[in-house]
Every structure is written in C-alpha cells, then in structure tokens.
LUMNU-643224 format. One record per residue: chain; x, y, z of N, C-alpha, C in turn. Coordinates in Angstrom, 3 decimals, padded with zeros to 6 digits. Atoms other than C-alpha are relative to their C-alpha. Example, Ala and Ser with C-alpha at 12.3 -4.5 7.8 and 13.67 -1.06 7.14 Angstrom:
BEGIN
+------+----------+----------+----------+----------+----------+----------+----------+----------+----------+
: rofi :     n.c1 :     n.c2 :     n.c3 :    ca.c1 :    ca.c2 :    ca.c3 :     c.c1 :     c.c2 :     c.c3 :
+------+----------+----------+----------+----------+----------+----------+----------+----------+----------+
:    A :  000.890 : -001.190 :  000.000 :  012.300 : -004.500 :  007.800 :  000.900 :  001.200 :  000.000 :
:    A : -000.820 : -001.190 : -000.060 :  013.670 : -001.060 :  007.140 : -000.770 :  001.090 :  000.730 :
+------+----------+----------+----------+----------+----------+----------+----------+----------+----------+
END
This chain:
BEGIN
+------+----------+----------+----------+----------+----------+----------+----------+----------+----------+
: rofi :     n.c1 :     n.c2 :     n.c3 :    ca.c1 :    ca.c2 :    ca.c3 :     c.c1 :     c.c2 :     c.c3 :
+------+----------+----------+----------+----------+----------+----------+----------+----------+----------+
:    A : -000.717 : -000.403 : -001.191 : -006.033 : -011.360 :  005.437 :  001.167 :  000.902 : -000.381 :
:    A : -001.098 : -000.922 :  000.261 : -003.524 : -008.499 :  005.572 :  001.259 : -000.560 :  000.648 :
:    A : -001.289 :  000.422 : -000.526 :  000.099 : -009.645 :  005.927 :  000.965 :  001.151 : -000.203 :
:    A : -000.833 : -001.182 :  000.130 :  002.629 : -006.930 :  006.630 :  001.080 :  000.040 :  001.056 :
:    A : -000.918 : -000.460 : -001.024 :  005.621 : -005.624 :  008.455 : -000.547 :  001.342 :  000.483 :
:    A :  000.487 : -001.286 : -000.513 :  005.254 : -002.357 :  010.389 :  000.226 :  001.107 : -001.024 :
:    A : -000.098 : -001.119 :  000.938 :  004.508 :  000.576 :  008.073 : -000.602 :  001.226 :  000.674 :
:    A :  000.539 : -001.107 : -000.801 :  004.186 :  003.746 :  010.189 : -000.874 :  000.965 : -000.782 :
:    A :  000.739 : -001.014 :  000.750 :  002.835 :  005.898 :  007.366 : -001.405 : -000.448 : -000.362 :
:    A :  001.281 :  000.490 :  000.494 : -000.132 :  003.679 :  006.580 : -000.836 : -000.611 :  001.117 :
:    A :  000.920 :  000.694 : -000.890 : -003.173 :  002.188 :  008.288 : -000.656 : -001.092 : -000.816 :
:    A :  000.606 :  001.109 :  000.725 : -004.946 : -001.048 :  007.416 : -001.060 : -000.682 :  000.844 :
:    A :  001.026 :  000.725 : -000.713 : -007.872 : -003.238 :  008.304 : -000.769 : -000.895 : -000.944 :
:    A :  000.856 :  000.870 :  000.802 : -010.642 : -005.493 :  007.025 : -001.450 :  000.363 :  000.295 :
:    A :  001.413 : -000.312 : -000.150 : -014.318 : -004.735 :  006.418 : -000.792 : -000.845 : -000.994 :
:    A :  000.719 :  000.887 :  000.925 : -016.326 : -007.651 :  004.922 : -001.287 :  000.595 : -000.558 :
:    A :  001.220 : -000.654 :  000.482 : -019.318 : -005.327 :  004.494 :  000.112 :  000.445 : -001.453 :
:    A : -000.178 : -000.504 :  001.369 : -017.797 : -004.027 :  001.231 : -000.143 : -001.095 : -001.041 :
:    A :  000.090 :  001.125 :  000.936 : -018.131 : -007.523 : -000.320 : -001.435 : -000.461 : -000.229 :
:    A :  001.395 :  000.408 :  000.171 : -021.938 : -007.670 : -000.203 : -000.410 :  000.082 : -001.462 :
:    A :  000.394 :  000.111 :  001.411 : -023.690 : -008.544 : -003.459 : -000.600 :  001.298 : -000.537 :
:    A :  000.575 : -001.256 :  000.505 : -025.556 : -005.227 : -003.667 :  001.100 :  001.003 : -000.338 :
:    A : -001.134 : -000.876 :  000.305 : -022.218 : -003.371 : -003.550 :  000.634 : -000.422 : -001.316 :
:    A : -000.570 :  000.535 :  001.237 : -020.858 : -005.628 : -006.299 : -000.815 :  000.438 : -001.211 :
:    A :  000.871 : -000.400 :  001.123 : -023.856 : -004.873 : -008.530 :  000.149 :  001.489 : -000.317 :
:    A : -000.148 : -001.439 :  000.224 : -023.466 : -001.123 : -008.044 :  001.365 :  000.343 : -000.599 :
:    A : -001.325 : -000.205 :  000.596 : -019.728 : -001.283 : -008.798 : -000.040 : -000.357 : -001.487 :
:    A :  000.086 :  000.407 :  001.413 : -020.467 : -003.167 : -012.046 : -000.771 :  001.032 : -000.818 :
:    A :  000.765 : -001.038 :  000.704 : -023.065 : -000.565 : -013.007 :  000.861 :  001.234 : -000.246 :
:    A : -000.862 : -001.176 :  000.147 : -020.570 :  002.242 : -012.417 :  001.119 : -000.258 : -001.010 :
:    A : -001.062 :  000.329 :  000.962 : -017.835 :  000.451 : -014.408 : -000.493 :  000.148 : -001.432 :
:    A :  000.531 : -000.067 :  001.369 : -020.063 :  000.198 : -017.457 : -000.172 :  001.436 : -000.484 :
:    A :  000.268 : -001.387 :  000.390 : -020.691 :  003.958 : -017.412 :  001.218 :  000.919 :  000.129 :
:    A : -001.143 : -000.858 : -000.323 : -017.191 :  005.197 : -016.510 :  001.048 :  000.021 : -001.105 :
:    A : -001.168 : -000.092 :  000.859 : -014.299 :  006.451 : -018.595 :  001.138 : -000.785 :  000.647 :
:    A : -001.104 :  000.766 : -000.560 : -011.128 :  004.422 : -018.226 :  001.287 :  000.261 : -000.770 :
:    A : -001.302 : -000.026 :  000.663 : -007.449 :  004.295 : -019.027 :  000.688 : -001.330 :  000.269 :
:    A : -000.781 :  001.216 : -000.157 : -005.123 :  001.352 : -019.537 :  001.415 :  000.396 :  000.389 :
:    A : -001.355 : -000.257 : -000.471 : -001.854 :  001.424 : -017.593 :  000.813 : -001.275 : -000.194 :
:    A : -000.786 :  001.186 :  000.336 :  000.906 : -000.916 : -018.767 :  001.462 :  000.375 : -000.171 :
:    A : -001.418 : -000.207 :  000.276 :  004.659 : -001.340 : -019.262 :  000.241 : -000.266 : -001.481 :
:    A : -000.279 :  000.199 :  001.417 :  005.864 : -000.868 : -022.843 :  001.173 : -000.966 : -000.180 :
:    A : -001.034 :  001.000 :  000.289 :  008.494 : -003.050 : -024.559 :  001.339 :  000.328 :  000.642 :
:    A : -001.225 : -000.384 : -000.705 :  011.276 : -001.063 : -022.858 : -000.174 :  000.023 :  001.523 :
:    A :  000.256 :  000.028 : -001.428 :  009.652 : -001.434 : -019.441 : -000.439 :  001.320 :  000.593 :
:    A :  000.435 : -001.307 : -000.486 :  008.493 :  002.189 : -019.219 : -001.509 :  000.019 :  000.210 :
:    A :  001.423 : -000.108 : -000.326 :  005.137 :  003.048 : -017.665 : -000.720 :  000.842 : -001.051 :
:    A :  000.816 : -000.708 :  000.982 :  002.449 :  004.101 : -020.168 : -001.462 : -000.005 :  000.455 :
:    A :  001.435 : -000.093 : -000.274 : -001.172 :  005.252 : -019.830 : -000.707 :  000.444 : -001.267 :
:    A :  000.744 : -000.274 :  001.227 : -003.685 :  005.244 : -022.697 : -001.480 :  000.070 :  000.338 :
:    A :  001.440 : -000.105 : -000.228 : -007.266 :  006.506 : -022.513 : -000.737 : -000.995 : -000.893 :
:    A :  000.787 :  001.012 :  000.720 : -009.839 :  003.890 : -023.572 : -001.413 :  000.535 : -000.178 :
:    A :  001.368 : -000.485 :  000.199 : -013.162 :  004.893 : -025.185 : -000.998 : -000.790 :  000.839 :
:    A :  001.034 :  000.649 : -000.805 : -016.214 :  004.128 : -023.061 : -000.653 : -001.123 : -000.806 :
:    A :  000.639 :  001.140 :  000.651 : -017.700 :  000.730 : -023.871 :  000.961 : -000.941 : -000.698 :
:    A : -000.971 :  000.878 :  000.644 : -014.489 : -000.722 : -025.348 :  000.534 : -000.959 :  001.049 :
:    A : -000.350 :  000.952 : -001.048 : -014.026 : -003.882 : -023.299 :  001.255 : -000.794 : -000.322 :
:    A : -001.117 :  000.870 :  000.355 : -011.444 : -005.877 : -025.244 :  001.281 :  000.803 : -000.188 :
:    A : -001.301 : -000.610 :  000.241 : -007.761 : -005.033 : -025.262 :  001.042 : -001.094 : -000.135 :
:    A : -001.046 :  001.001 :  000.195 : -004.674 : -006.910 : -026.437 :  001.171 :  000.227 :  000.950 :
:    A : -001.100 : -000.315 : -000.892 : -002.387 : -005.252 : -023.886 : -000.276 : -000.500 :  001.408 :
:    A :  000.110 :  000.414 : -001.387 : -001.752 : -006.754 : -020.469 :  000.298 :  001.207 :  000.885 :
:    A : -000.226 : -001.134 : -000.881 : -002.030 : -004.212 : -017.688 : -001.147 :  000.189 :  000.959 :
:    A :  001.060 : -000.354 : -000.942 : -004.371 : -002.453 : -015.302 : -000.926 :  001.006 : -000.651 :
:    A :  001.010 : -000.923 :  000.504 : -007.588 : -000.810 : -016.404 : -000.498 :  000.825 :  001.173 :
:    A :  000.463 : -000.911 : -001.044 : -008.416 :  002.247 : -014.273 : -001.300 :  000.645 : -000.451 :
:    A :  001.308 : -000.600 :  000.268 : -012.111 :  003.215 : -014.275 : -000.163 :  001.173 :  000.957 :
:    A : -000.087 : -001.227 : -000.788 : -012.423 :  006.799 : -013.092 : -001.365 :  000.564 :  000.392 :
:    A :  001.152 : -000.748 : -000.512 : -014.968 :  008.676 : -010.995 : -001.290 : -000.808 :  000.017 :
:    A :  001.195 :  000.827 : -000.123 : -017.402 :  005.886 : -010.221 : -001.101 :  000.708 :  000.768 :
:    A :  000.995 : -000.719 : -000.813 : -019.114 :  008.225 : -007.747 : -000.875 :  000.916 : -000.838 :
:    A :  000.815 : -000.855 :  000.867 : -020.351 :  010.357 : -010.658 : -001.235 : -000.742 : -000.499 :
:    A :  001.125 :  000.822 :  000.455 : -022.596 :  007.479 : -011.766 : -000.803 : -000.560 :  001.161 :
:    A :  000.652 :  000.630 : -001.159 : -023.338 :  005.825 : -008.420 :  000.530 :  000.681 :  001.268 :
:    A : -000.522 : -000.771 : -001.147 : -022.882 :  008.400 : -005.623 :  000.065 : -000.786 :  001.305 :
:    A :  000.017 :  000.733 : -001.269 : -023.738 :  005.919 : -002.866 :  001.219 : -000.901 :  000.197 :
:    A : -001.210 :  000.802 : -000.165 : -020.501 :  004.002 : -003.555 :  000.979 :  000.638 :  000.986 :
:    A : -000.892 : -000.669 : -000.964 : -018.645 :  006.629 : -001.483 : -000.235 : -000.532 :  001.408 :
:    A :  000.322 :  000.500 : -001.336 : -020.447 :  005.386 :  001.619 :  000.099 : -001.520 :  000.078 :
:    A :  000.035 :  001.462 : -000.044 : -020.845 :  001.701 :  000.708 :  001.393 : -000.624 : -000.023 :
:    A : -001.354 :  000.540 :  000.091 : -017.134 :  001.190 : -000.058 :  000.934 :  000.548 :  001.077 :
:    A : -000.818 : -000.620 : -001.046 : -015.848 :  003.314 :  002.833 :  000.041 : -000.925 :  001.214 :
:    A : -000.081 :  000.872 : -001.173 : -014.536 :  001.001 :  005.583 : -000.484 :  000.711 :  001.262 :
:    A :  000.531 : -000.579 : -001.234 : -016.243 :  001.547 :  008.938 :  001.087 :  000.564 :  000.903 :
:    A : -001.059 : -000.377 : -000.938 : -012.880 :  001.926 :  010.683 :  000.690 :  001.314 : -000.337 :
:    A : -000.728 : -001.223 :  000.344 : -011.706 :  005.037 :  008.832 : -000.809 :  001.229 :  000.396 :
:    A :  000.663 : -001.179 : -000.558 : -012.458 :  008.506 :  010.143 : -000.098 :  001.167 : -000.968 :
:    A :  000.041 : -001.096 :  000.952 : -012.171 :  010.590 :  006.972 : -001.442 :  000.509 : -000.150 :
:    A :  001.329 : -000.600 :  000.062 : -015.100 :  013.000 :  006.705 : -000.612 : -000.056 : -001.400 :
:    A :  000.548 : -000.094 :  001.355 : -015.425 :  013.137 :  002.914 :  000.858 : -000.775 : -000.988 :
:    A : -000.643 :  000.677 :  001.129 : -014.574 :  010.854 :  000.004 : -000.350 :  000.791 : -001.249 :
:    A :  000.235 : -000.863 :  001.150 : -014.139 :  012.944 : -003.117 : -000.010 : -000.760 : -001.325 :
:    A : -000.124 :  000.722 :  001.269 : -013.349 :  010.326 : -005.760 :  000.100 : -001.490 :  000.261 :
:    A : -000.094 :  001.456 : -000.060 : -013.825 :  006.588 : -006.309 :  000.460 : -000.491 : -001.365 :
:    A : -000.507 :  000.629 :  001.214 : -011.690 :  004.841 : -008.931 :  000.085 : -001.503 :  000.220 :
:    A : -000.152 :  001.455 : -000.068 : -011.616 :  001.108 : -009.713 :  001.181 : -000.411 : -000.861 :
:    A : -001.172 :  000.500 :  000.700 : -008.534 : -000.830 : -010.822 : -000.181 : -001.494 : -000.242 :
:    A :  000.167 :  001.389 :  000.402 : -008.936 : -004.097 : -012.740 :  001.311 : -000.433 : -000.649 :
:    A : -001.335 :  000.381 :  000.438 : -005.558 : -005.813 : -013.162 :  000.035 : -001.443 : -000.471 :
:    A : -000.243 :  001.357 :  000.463 : -004.642 : -008.848 : -015.238 :  001.120 : -000.616 :  000.834 :
:    A : -001.085 :  000.624 : -000.765 : -002.324 : -011.431 : -013.617 :  001.380 :  000.463 : -000.465 :
:    A : -001.414 : -000.302 :  000.240 :  001.390 : -010.654 : -013.381 :  000.220 :  001.410 : -000.545 :
:    A : -000.247 : -001.394 :  000.356 :  001.175 : -006.885 : -013.690 : -000.156 :  000.851 :  001.252 :
:    A :  000.113 : -000.895 : -001.142 :  001.265 : -003.860 : -011.417 :  000.359 :  001.418 : -000.374 :
:    A : -000.334 : -001.411 :  000.207 :  001.981 : -000.172 : -011.003 :  001.439 :  000.240 :  000.428 :
:    A : -001.389 : -000.287 : -000.371 :  005.530 :  001.225 : -010.919 :  000.067 :  000.849 :  001.264 :
:    A : -000.205 : -000.819 : -001.181 :  007.010 :  003.100 : -007.992 : -000.442 :  001.434 : -000.275 :
:    A :  000.525 : -001.351 :  000.196 :  005.160 :  006.418 : -007.601 : -000.589 :  000.506 :  001.308 :
:    A :  000.832 : -000.512 : -001.085 :  003.400 :  008.735 : -005.188 : -001.086 :  000.892 : -000.583 :
:    A :  001.188 : -000.721 :  000.459 :  000.070 :  010.549 : -005.440 : -000.195 :  001.280 :  000.798 :
:    A :  000.265 : -001.284 : -000.630 : -001.168 :  014.023 : -004.593 : -001.090 : -000.101 :  001.074 :
:    A :  001.091 :  000.180 : -000.957 : -004.080 :  012.621 : -002.550 :  000.278 : -001.180 :  000.920 :
:    A :  000.082 :  001.179 : -000.856 : -004.401 :  010.333 :  000.444 : -001.099 : -000.900 : -000.550 :
:    A :  000.993 :  000.944 :  000.510 : -006.209 :  007.173 : -000.682 : -000.154 : -001.178 :  000.946 :
:    A :  000.294 :  001.258 : -000.677 : -007.854 :  004.178 :  000.936 : -000.275 : -001.022 : -001.080 :
:    A :  000.178 :  001.056 :  000.982 : -007.538 :  001.031 : -001.165 : -000.857 : -001.090 :  000.632 :
:    A :  000.873 :  001.061 : -000.481 : -010.310 : -001.550 : -000.756 :  000.055 : -001.134 : -001.023 :
:    A : -000.133 :  001.148 :  000.904 : -009.698 : -005.014 : -002.235 : -001.346 : -000.710 : -000.123 :
:    A :  001.302 :  000.628 :  000.240 : -012.797 : -006.560 : -003.844 :  000.110 : -001.419 : -000.531 :
:    A : -000.139 :  001.324 :  000.626 : -011.504 : -009.599 : -005.786 :  001.480 : -000.271 : -000.227 :
:    A : -001.394 :  000.353 :  000.215 : -008.236 : -011.505 : -006.141 :  000.869 :  000.534 :  001.117 :
:    A : -000.900 : -000.568 : -000.999 : -005.204 : -010.167 : -004.330 :  001.010 :  000.899 : -000.685 :
:    A : -001.012 : -000.921 :  000.516 : -002.654 : -007.413 : -004.767 :  001.021 :  000.263 :  001.095 :
:    A : -001.090 : -000.296 : -000.909 :  000.730 : -006.864 : -003.165 :  000.382 :  001.466 : -000.133 :
:    A : -000.393 : -001.409 : -000.060 :  001.546 : -003.305 : -002.102 :  001.338 :  000.104 :  000.706 :
:    A : -001.276 : -000.315 : -000.632 :  005.061 : -002.096 : -001.322 : -000.023 :  001.497 :  000.276 :
:    A :  000.318 : -001.357 : -000.435 :  004.795 :  001.132 :  000.669 :  001.146 :  000.592 :  000.811 :
:    A : -001.004 : -000.722 : -000.768 :  007.263 :  003.722 :  001.970 : -000.507 :  000.371 :  001.380 :
:    A :  000.376 : -000.294 : -001.388 :  007.287 :  004.935 :  005.551 : -000.184 :  001.477 :  000.297 :
:    A :  000.156 : -001.438 : -000.239 :  007.132 :  008.723 :  005.074 : -000.232 :  000.709 : -001.337 :
:    A :  000.198 : -000.749 :  001.250 :  006.028 :  011.327 :  002.504 :  001.327 :  000.453 : -000.609 :
:    A : -001.200 : -000.442 :  000.716 :  008.602 :  012.205 : -000.151 :  000.115 :  001.517 : -000.020 :
:    A :  000.037 : -001.457 : -000.036 :  007.541 :  015.875 : -000.153 : -001.109 :  000.423 :  000.964 :
:    A :  000.960 : -000.455 : -001.008 :  005.573 :  017.963 :  002.317 : -001.349 :  000.376 : -000.597 :
:    A :  001.252 : -000.476 :  000.599 :  002.966 :  019.491 : -000.017 : -000.001 : -000.323 : -001.497 :
:    A : -000.035 :  000.368 :  001.418 :  002.697 :  017.561 : -003.309 : -001.082 :  000.728 : -000.788 :
:    A :  000.995 : -000.653 :  000.849 :  000.951 :  019.353 : -006.156 : -000.276 : -000.788 : -001.275 :
:    A :  000.267 :  000.908 :  001.126 :  001.116 :  016.535 : -008.751 :  000.538 : -001.375 :  000.358 :
:    A : -000.497 :  001.353 : -000.179 :  001.623 :  012.788 : -008.897 :  001.407 : -000.112 : -000.584 :
:    A : -001.376 :  000.176 :  000.468 :  005.140 :  011.478 : -009.535 :  000.284 : -001.483 : -000.194 :
:    A : -000.407 :  001.373 :  000.305 :  006.333 :  008.247 : -011.226 :  001.521 : -000.038 : -000.084 :
:    A : -001.460 :  000.108 : -000.001 :  009.934 :  007.157 : -010.596 :  000.468 : -000.731 : -001.254 :
:    A : -000.564 :  000.730 :  001.140 :  012.049 :  006.137 : -013.597 :  000.420 : -001.406 :  000.423 :
:    A : -000.318 :  001.391 : -000.336 :  012.581 :  002.369 : -013.716 :  001.496 : -000.227 :  000.150 :
:    A : -001.437 :  000.244 :  000.044 :  016.332 :  002.707 : -014.271 :  000.803 :  000.999 :  000.831 :
:    A : -000.696 : -001.010 : -000.786 :  017.216 :  005.350 : -011.656 : -000.475 : -000.025 :  001.444 :
:    A :  000.389 : -000.098 : -001.410 :  017.238 :  005.833 : -007.883 : -000.352 :  001.427 :  000.394 :
:    A :  000.372 : -001.397 : -000.239 :  016.355 :  009.526 : -008.269 : -001.080 :  000.416 : -000.994 :
:    A :  000.990 : -000.572 :  000.897 :  013.562 :  011.560 : -009.775 :  000.012 :  001.509 :  000.190 :
:    A :  000.078 : -001.455 : -000.082 :  013.278 :  015.247 : -010.595 : -001.454 :  000.394 :  000.234 :
:    A :  001.355 : -000.461 : -000.313 :  010.216 :  016.787 : -008.947 :  000.000 :  001.515 : -000.084 :
:    A :  000.019 : -001.437 :  000.255 :  009.930 :  020.250 : -010.492 :  001.292 :  000.689 :  000.437 :
:    A : -001.293 : -000.585 : -000.309 :  013.639 :  020.943 : -010.175 :  000.605 : -000.427 :  001.317 :
:    A : -000.493 :  000.487 : -001.287 :  013.992 :  019.270 : -006.805 :  000.327 : -001.485 : -000.136 :
:    A : -000.334 :  001.424 :  000.110 :  015.912 :  015.945 : -006.835 : -000.523 : -000.769 :  001.213 :
:    A :  000.498 :  000.868 : -001.068 :  014.195 :  013.214 : -004.823 :  000.622 : -001.373 : -000.163 :
:    A : -000.477 :  001.379 :  000.029 :  015.768 :  009.892 : -003.912 : -001.178 : -000.936 :  000.204 :
:    A :  001.038 :  001.007 : -000.214 :  013.534 :  006.862 : -004.230 :  000.390 : -000.838 :  001.219 :
:    A : -000.317 :  000.735 : -001.230 :  013.272 :  004.731 : -001.088 :  000.736 : -001.308 : -000.286 :
:    A : -000.723 :  001.271 :  000.139 :  015.644 :  001.810 : -000.631 : -000.780 : -001.149 :  000.603 :
:    A :  000.749 :  001.046 : -000.692 :  013.255 : -000.079 :  001.619 : -001.482 :  000.327 : -000.017 :
:    A :  001.453 : -000.138 : -000.008 :  009.515 : -000.595 :  001.231 : -000.585 : -001.158 :  000.799 :
:    A :  000.694 :  001.055 : -000.745 :  007.198 : -002.520 :  003.528 : -001.049 : -000.655 : -000.904 :
:    A :  000.893 :  000.773 :  000.856 :  005.029 : -005.237 :  001.975 : -001.327 : -000.271 :  000.695 :
:    A :  001.355 :  000.280 : -000.482 :  001.253 : -005.535 :  002.437 : -000.736 : -000.757 : -001.100 :
:    A :  000.771 :  000.783 :  000.963 : -000.825 : -008.228 :  000.703 : -001.479 :  000.150 :  000.331 :
:    A :  001.431 : -000.209 : -000.215 : -004.500 : -007.338 :  000.286 : -000.808 : -001.114 : -000.630 :
:    A :  000.970 :  000.986 :  000.458 : -007.219 : -009.985 : -000.039 : -001.385 :  000.621 :  000.098 :
:    A :  001.331 : -000.617 : -000.008 : -010.971 : -009.390 : -000.522 : -000.471 :  000.415 :  001.399 :
:    A :  000.456 : -000.583 : -001.258 : -012.348 : -007.148 :  002.220 :  001.064 :  000.790 :  000.726 :
:    A : -001.081 : -000.756 : -000.636 : -008.928 : -005.817 :  003.243 :  000.038 :  001.421 : -000.546 :
:    A : -000.209 : -001.378 :  000.452 : -008.206 : -002.089 :  003.074 :  001.330 :  000.510 :  000.526 :
:    A : -001.290 : -000.591 : -000.322 : -005.050 : -000.001 :  003.209 : -000.061 :  001.487 : -000.287 :
:    A : -000.123 : -001.429 :  000.254 : -004.491 :  003.725 :  003.589 :  001.429 :  000.304 : -000.433 :
:    A : -001.310 : -000.494 :  000.418 : -001.606 :  005.295 :  001.646 : -000.079 :  001.527 :  000.018 :
:    A :  000.050 : -001.464 : -000.071 : -001.011 :  008.939 :  002.641 :  000.571 :  000.644 : -001.252 :
:    A : -000.509 : -000.712 :  001.165 : -000.345 :  011.516 : -000.035 :  001.511 :  000.139 :  000.090 :
:    A : -001.449 : -000.161 :  000.162 :  003.256 :  011.737 : -001.271 :  000.818 : -001.162 :  000.554 :
:    A : -000.751 :  001.172 : -000.455 :  004.189 :  008.306 :  000.150 :  000.242 : -000.933 : -001.191 :
:    A : -000.361 :  000.884 :  001.107 :  006.058 :  006.133 : -002.371 : -000.681 : -001.362 :  000.160 :
:    A :  000.553 :  001.355 : -000.016 :  004.387 :  002.843 : -003.319 :  000.022 : -000.587 : -001.399 :
:    A :  000.177 :  000.713 :  001.260 :  004.198 :  000.234 : -006.053 : -000.819 : -001.248 :  000.270 :
:    A :  000.903 :  001.138 : -000.184 :  001.942 : -002.757 : -006.663 :  000.316 : -001.117 : -000.984 :
:    A : -000.142 :  001.148 :  000.897 :  001.902 : -006.224 : -008.196 : -001.073 : -001.018 :  000.356 :
:    A :  000.926 :  001.097 : -000.241 : -000.647 : -009.008 : -008.619 :  000.427 : -001.213 : -000.806 :
:    A : -000.337 :  001.235 :  000.716 :  000.125 : -012.616 : -009.511 : -001.249 : -000.660 : -000.574 :
:    A :  001.217 :  000.734 :  000.376 : -003.486 : -013.830 : -009.819 : -001.057 :  000.872 : -000.657 :
:    A :  001.029 : -000.929 :  000.453 : -005.364 : -010.717 : -010.972 : -000.675 :  000.651 :  001.180 :
:    A :  000.498 : -000.784 : -001.122 : -007.119 : -008.113 : -008.903 : -001.061 :  000.984 : -000.457 :
:    A :  000.937 : -001.110 :  000.139 : -010.118 : -005.822 : -008.642 : -000.014 :  000.735 :  001.337 :
:    A :  000.001 : -000.799 : -001.218 : -009.809 : -002.995 : -006.131 : -000.542 :  001.387 : -000.325 :
:    A :  000.410 : -001.392 :  000.176 : -011.088 :  000.516 : -005.592 :  000.862 :  000.879 :  000.885 :
:    A : -000.643 : -000.988 : -000.856 : -009.405 :  003.625 : -004.272 : -001.017 :  001.088 :  000.322 :
:    A :  000.846 : -001.083 : -000.492 : -011.293 :  006.169 : -002.201 :  000.930 :  001.152 :  000.315 :
:    A : -000.944 : -001.113 : -000.120 : -009.588 :  009.547 : -002.451 : -000.570 :  001.109 :  000.864 :
:    A :  000.328 : -001.191 : -000.764 : -009.643 :  012.333 :  000.079 :  000.210 :  001.225 : -000.878 :
:    A : -000.337 : -001.242 :  000.713 : -009.644 :  015.948 : -001.136 :  001.509 :  000.208 : -000.030 :
:    A : -001.443 : -000.168 :  000.180 : -006.192 :  017.103 : -002.310 :  000.684 :  000.536 :  001.243 :
:    A : -000.621 : -000.532 : -001.219 : -005.577 :  018.943 :  000.949 :  000.046 : -001.020 :  001.121 :
:    A :  000.061 :  001.003 : -001.060 : -006.266 :  015.751 :  002.921 :  001.063 : -001.056 : -000.105 :
+------+----------+----------+----------+----------+----------+----------+----------+----------+----------+
END
C-alpha cells in the first residue's frame, strides 16, 4: 500500500498485474544477461558507483545493484511492467534495482521522468514537489554535507522539505525529470524503473 502526504509533482498507484509469476521469470532472465553497477556509500559517506562484470553475483559491499537496460534482453518487459494507469506512450529503458537492507540512494535528480514499480520488499522514497531546473541535461547528486550543489556553474539549493512515499509490492510512483528525491530500504528491495525518453 502507498502511504504518502500530498506530492504535487508525482503520481502514484498500484497494479498487481506486475507481480505475476511470468513477469518475475522474465525479470530474472533479464537480470542474468544485463550489465550492472553497484551503488554504495564509502567510508566517508560519499556516494560511489562501480561497474560490475556480467555474471559476478557476490559482493562484499552493502548497497544497491543497478541492472541496466533489461529491455535489450527481454523487450516485452516494457509492456508487462508498465502500470495500466499511466499514459506514457513509450518506455525507452528498464532498469532494475536490488537493494540490501538499510541502504538507499542519496539526494539527486535525473534527466528522465521515471516510473518506479516495486516488485519485492519495500522502499521509502522522499520526493520534492517541483523540478530543480527546467531542462536538465545530466543527472545531479547533491553533496551529503551541503545544502547547495553546482549544476554547470548554476548554484542550486537542495530542498528543505521532501514528501515521503512508501512503496510495497505492486505499488508504482512517477518521479518527473529534475525532481529531487532520495531512497531508503530497511528490509531490502527489488524494484524497476521505466524511463521515458529524455525529452519526456
């Protein structure tokens, strides 16, 4: 169930269709064939990303494993994971995020609008209420120890208030491009993001 305060910039819902066993099998097939990166906080608390060779399953670092471009292996995932309630015409990219307990992503915004679909466990999202920039051309991660970030010479303030959304299996959330957000899971999480084209 989605629990939230009002977040004008985002949309949310639930679609149990994405939890069917045939979808699960196709996601697992795509994970085995996809490149991935490990995202984690280093000993100083800074965000790090490390590419992981295909087929390397074990890791000693706690964090989130991002499996990229699942649609390249299993094209039908674009339709099977797309919630019925969303009106986007085209899904361009499907990534999966497998998170160990007690980890998450730092405050950041993305260049694309994404729909997050929760498949297993739960994840807490903290989401801003408006885009930080009008036409983002790259993703942006906020420094952990500052309330500002330099975006190509333009100073941006990070938001003081974020709305909280807790996603459980079958729940989905839209985060528009350039809207600040961060995540955390206490129990572990498997989710996918469906990305619109960069102009969307």
